[in-house]
C-alpha positions as CSV (number, residue, x, y, z in Angstrom):
1,X,-1.8,2.1,-12.3
2,X,-1.5,-1.7,-12.4
3,X,-1.7,-3.7,-9.2
4,X,-0.4,-7.3,-9.1
5,X,-1.7,-8.9,-5.9
6,X,0.3,-12.1,-6.4
7,X,3.6,-10.3,-6.4
8,X,2.4,-7.5,-4.1
9,X,3.7,-4.9,-6.5
10,X,2.1,-1.8,-8.2
11,X,3.2,-0.2,-11.4
12,X,2.5,3.5,-11.7
13,X,2.8,5.7,-14.8
14,X,2.9,9.5,-14.4
15,X,3.7,12.7,-16.3
16,X,7.1,13.9,-15.2
17,X,6.3,17.5,-15.9
18,X,3.5,17.3,-13.3
19,X,4.9,15.2,-10.5
20,X,7.9,13.1,-9.5
21,X,8.6,9.7,-7.9
22,X,9.2,11.2,-4.4
23,X,5.7,12.8,-4.4
24,X,4.1,9.6,-5.6
25,X,5.9,7.6,-2.8
26,X,4.7,10.2,-0.3
27,X,1.1,9.9,-1.5
28,X,1.3,6.1,-1.2
29,X,2.8,6.3,2.3
30,X,0.1,8.8,3.3
31,X,-2.5,6.2,2.2
32,X,-1.0,3.8,4.7
33,X,1.4,1.7,2.6
34,X,5.2,1.5,2.4
35,X,6.6,2.8,-0.8
36,X,10.2,1.6,-1.3
37,X,12.2,3.7,1.2
38,X,9.2,5.8,2.4
39,X,7.4,4.1,5.2
40,X,3.6,4.2,5.7
41,X,2.0,6.9,7.8
42,X,1.5,5.0,11.1
43,X,-1.9,6.6,11.9
44,X,-3.2,5.8,8.4
45,X,-1.8,2.3,8.5
46,X,-3.7,1.6,11.8
47,X,-7.0,2.5,10.0
48,X,-6.5,0.1,7.1
49,X,-8.7,-3.0,7.0
50,X,-7.0,-6.1,8.3
51,X,-6.7,-7.5,4.7
52,X,-4.5,-4.6,3.7
53,X,-2.1,-4.8,6.6
54,X,1.3,-6.7,6.7
55,X,1.2,-10.4,7.5
56,X,3.3,-9.8,10.6
57,X,0.5,-7.5,11.8
58,X,-2.2,-10.1,11.3
59,X,-3.0,-8.9,7.8
60,X,-3.3,-10.7,4.5
61,X,-6.0,-13.0,3.3
62,X,-8.3,-14.0,6.1
63,X,-9.9,-17.4,6.5
64,X,-13.5,-17.5,5.2
65,X,-16.2,-17.6,7.8
66,X,-18.3,-20.7,7.9
67,X,-22.0,-20.1,7.6
């Protein structure tokens, strides 16, 4: 799996004789993230750290705290 934080995209390779794209999307959604046409599990999404949430929900990079 390759994650590109700048483009907000992930590239996944898999063995087609062991799983399929719909199962992968479901696993991603169950982890709290949208995967194309499969939306995130709402309860899991609520538990994500703020940095992992959508910008419209207050997520994304947070300002650094001054010491």
